[in-house]
C-alpha positions as a printed Julia matrix, in Angstrom:
224×3 Matrix{Float64}:
 -39.94    7.89   -2.3
 -40.88    6.18    1.0
 -41.89    2.46    1.31
 -45.37    3.62    1.78
 -45.28    5.65   -1.69
 -43.91    2.48   -3.44
 -46.5     0.03   -2.04
 -49.47    2.58   -2.93
 -48.02    3.3    -6.44
 -48.12   -0.54   -7.08
 -51.67   -0.72   -5.9
 -52.47    2.12   -8.18
 -51.02    0.45  -11.16
 -52.78   -2.86  -10.28
 -56.4    -1.01  -10.12
 -55.81    1.07  -13.18
 -58.07   -1.04  -15.25
 -61.07   -1.2   -12.79
 -63.67    1.65  -13.1
 -64.16    4.04  -10.35
 -66.87    3.33   -7.96
 -66.68   -0.45   -8.86
 -67.02   -2.81   -5.86
 -64.16   -4.99   -5.17
 -65.81   -8.18   -5.97
 -67.3    -6.96   -9.12
 -64.46   -7.57  -11.8
 -64.88  -11.08  -13.19
 -62.02  -13.45  -12.34
 -61.01  -15.73  -15.12
 -60.62  -19.3   -13.42
 -59.88  -21.19  -16.74
 -56.67  -23.09  -15.29
 -56.41  -26.9   -15.23
 -58.41  -28.63  -12.67
 -56.98  -31.74  -12.75
 -53.53  -33.15  -14.64
 -54.31  -35.98  -16.99
 -56.95  -38.52  -17.09
 -57.18  -41.15  -14.61
 -59.84  -43.87  -13.6
 -60.94  -43.92  -10.04
 -58.67  -46.8    -9.24
 -55.72  -44.9   -10.69
 -56.62  -41.87   -8.58
 -56.81  -43.89   -5.4
 -53.34  -45.72   -6.19
 -51.86  -42.23   -6.83
 -53.02  -41.1    -3.45
 -51.64  -44.07   -1.94
 -48.29  -43.59   -3.51
 -47.96  -39.97   -2.36
 -49.19  -40.57    0.97
 -46.28  -43.27    1.29
 -43.95  -40.68   -0.32
 -44.69  -38.26    2.56
 -43.97  -41.12    4.9
 -47.27  -41.9     6.06
 -48.23  -45.59    6.46
 -51.11  -46.75    4.26
 -53.47  -49.62    4.79
 -56.39  -50.93    3.21
 -59.6   -52.53    4.36
 -63.41  -52.98    3.79
 -66.03  -52.06    6.48
 -66.1   -55.53    7.88
 -62.44  -55.66    8.46
 -61.93  -51.93    9.83
 -62.39  -52.4    13.44
 -60.16  -55.29   13.69
 -57.48  -53.21   11.69
 -57.61  -50.37   13.9
 -57.48  -52.31   16.87
 -54.29  -53.88   15.67
 -52.6   -50.59   14.72
 -53.23  -49.41   18.08
 -52.05  -52.44   19.94
 -48.97  -52.4    17.7
 -48.49  -48.66   18.59
 -48.59  -49.56   22.3
 -51.29  -47.2    22.6
 -53.17  -47.05   26.29
 -55.44  -44.15   25.26
 -56.99  -42.8    22.01
 -59.09  -39.61   21.74
 -62.39  -40.22   19.9
 -64.14  -37.2    18.28
 -68.0   -36.54   18.46
 -69.73  -38.36   15.34
 -67.04  -40.91   14.56
 -68.72  -44.02   13.49
 -69.07  -46.44   16.72
 -68.14  -49.47   15.01
 -64.69  -48.39   14.07
 -63.6   -48.64   17.52
 -65.52  -51.54   18.58
 -62.52  -54.01   18.69
 -60.08  -51.49   20.11
 -62.2   -50.41   23.08
 -63.58  -54.01   23.73
 -63.44  -55.24   27.49
 -59.78  -56.51   28.1
 -58.19  -54.23   25.39
 -56.46  -52.14   27.95
 -57.14  -48.99   25.62
 -58.88  -46.1    27.2
 -61.37  -44.12   25.24
 -61.07  -40.48   25.69
 -63.98  -37.97   24.41
 -62.91  -34.81   22.64
 -63.86  -32.31   25.02
 -63.55  -28.57   24.32
 -62.19  -27.85   27.91
 -59.22  -30.41   27.27
 -55.85  -28.67   27.51
 -52.67  -29.31   25.3
 -51.15  -30.92   28.08
 -54.09  -33.33   28.64
 -53.86  -34.06   24.96
 -50.23  -34.59   24.88
 -50.86  -37.4    27.57
 -53.1   -39.42   25.18
 -51.33  -41.89   22.79
 -53.4   -41.87   19.66
 -56.38  -40.16   17.73
 -58.7   -41.8    15.14
 -60.49  -39.52   12.72
 -62.15  -39.65    9.51
 -61.54  -36.65    6.97
 -63.51  -34.42    4.61
 -61.51  -35.1     1.38
 -58.16  -36.54    0.23
 -56.33  -35.33   -2.61
 -54.45  -37.73   -4.95
 -52.15  -35.56   -6.64
 -50.51  -33.95   -3.51
 -51.1   -36.93   -1.04
 -53.02  -34.69    1.23
 -55.83  -35.01    3.67
 -58.09  -32.49    4.38
 -60.24  -32.39    7.73
 -62.95  -29.64    8.34
 -63.99  -30.26   11.97
 -66.91  -32.19   10.87
 -68.46  -35.16   12.43
 -66.02  -38.05   13.16
 -63.08  -35.36   12.69
 -63.13  -33.25   15.87
 -61.42  -29.99   16.54
 -58.05  -29.27   14.92
 -55.99  -29.71   17.94
 -56.83  -33.21   18.71
 -54.93  -34.14   15.44
 -52.01  -31.79   15.92
 -51.1   -32.84   19.53
 -51.24  -36.49   20.08
 -48.34  -38.24   18.57
 -50.13  -41.06   16.53
 -53.12  -40.27   14.19
 -55.14  -42.75   12.39
 -57.22  -41.33    9.72
 -59.85  -43.18    7.72
 -60.54  -42.23    4.1
 -63.56  -43.32    2.56
 -62.45  -44.19   -1.05
 -66.02  -44.46   -2.5
 -66.7   -40.59   -2.04
 -63.96  -38.79   -0.44
 -61.01  -39.06   -2.79
 -60.39  -36.73   -5.56
 -57.56  -36.07   -8.02
 -56.5   -32.44   -7.52
 -56.73  -29.34   -5.15
 -59.3   -27.5    -7.33
 -61.48  -30.45   -7.21
 -60.98  -30.8    -3.55
 -61.72  -26.83   -2.85
 -65.24  -27.22   -4.67
 -66.29  -29.65   -1.81
 -64.75  -27.56    1.08
 -66.54  -24.65    2.76
 -63.95  -22.0     3.3
 -65.55  -20.71    6.53
 -64.85  -23.91    8.19
 -61.45  -24.52   10.21
 -59.59  -26.56    7.46
 -56.54  -28.55    8.41
 -54.64  -29.9     5.56
 -52.42  -32.81    6.24
 -49.69  -34.18    4.08
 -47.83  -36.96    5.81
 -46.76  -36.78    9.72
 -45.4   -33.56   10.9
 -41.81  -32.88    9.84
 -39.42  -30.3     9.5
 -35.69  -30.1     8.15
 -34.95  -26.33    9.11
 -32.17  -27.51   11.48
 -29.08  -28.31    9.42
 -31.31  -29.84    6.72
 -32.01  -32.87    8.84
 -35.4   -34.2     8.66
 -37.06  -34.26   12.23
 -40.64  -35.6    12.47
 -43.22  -34.81   15.32
 -42.16  -31.31   15.75
 -45.38  -29.37   15.37
 -47.88  -32.37   14.88
 -48.09  -36.45   15.05
 -44.88  -38.15   14.59
 -46.88  -41.09   12.89
 -49.73  -40.88   10.35
 -51.57  -44.04    9.36
 -54.13  -43.72    6.66
 -56.75  -46.46    6.18
 -58.38  -46.6     2.61
 -61.83  -47.65    3.27
 -63.32  -49.51    0.3
 -66.83  -51.13   -0.3
 -70.24  -49.34    0.33
 -69.95  -45.75    1.59
 -70.0   -45.68    5.37
 -72.65  -43.17    6.77
 -71.4   -39.86    7.86
């Protein structure tokens, strides 16, 4: 038998129990898998997120709404950032301190015409996210307001991401998927970019930001 015959035979066996004329999406798919592992309070879920983010070598910070602008300003100064990409829809107050007169930090608007080379010259990017998954330490961005296009979080070397604890932290991947629209461009971020492909030596910043800083924002939910 040829490889083609083998593949087609497997397809026929897999479809053996599907009546002829049945549309592809007609058979019911059993989705009785466990949606979350164990029982946790909201506080425990947030702590698990922080623990797994740190395990992936992300830098985790905590703040309330009042202290957030000053914290972002300090993080950018500590990084030595001279420019920061700002996606459309980002809460203006978040960068109020960082971009104040005399800060020396230049605001760079996220423009569709920006090239990878132009983005590579930018020091940092500040975004929100769509959802954060505690069990995997993963941030998911869907290009919504305050998140921008995928490339702005993949090219600059430093990414600050704000997670609203009040409404964006979930326990598991199935819980996250229920909140996400599959037709949107989803970017799943688990720590800074890293690879161990060469001699099993971990190298960060190969295909994304070398440094990921996550701010867990507590208190009343910020506007979208």
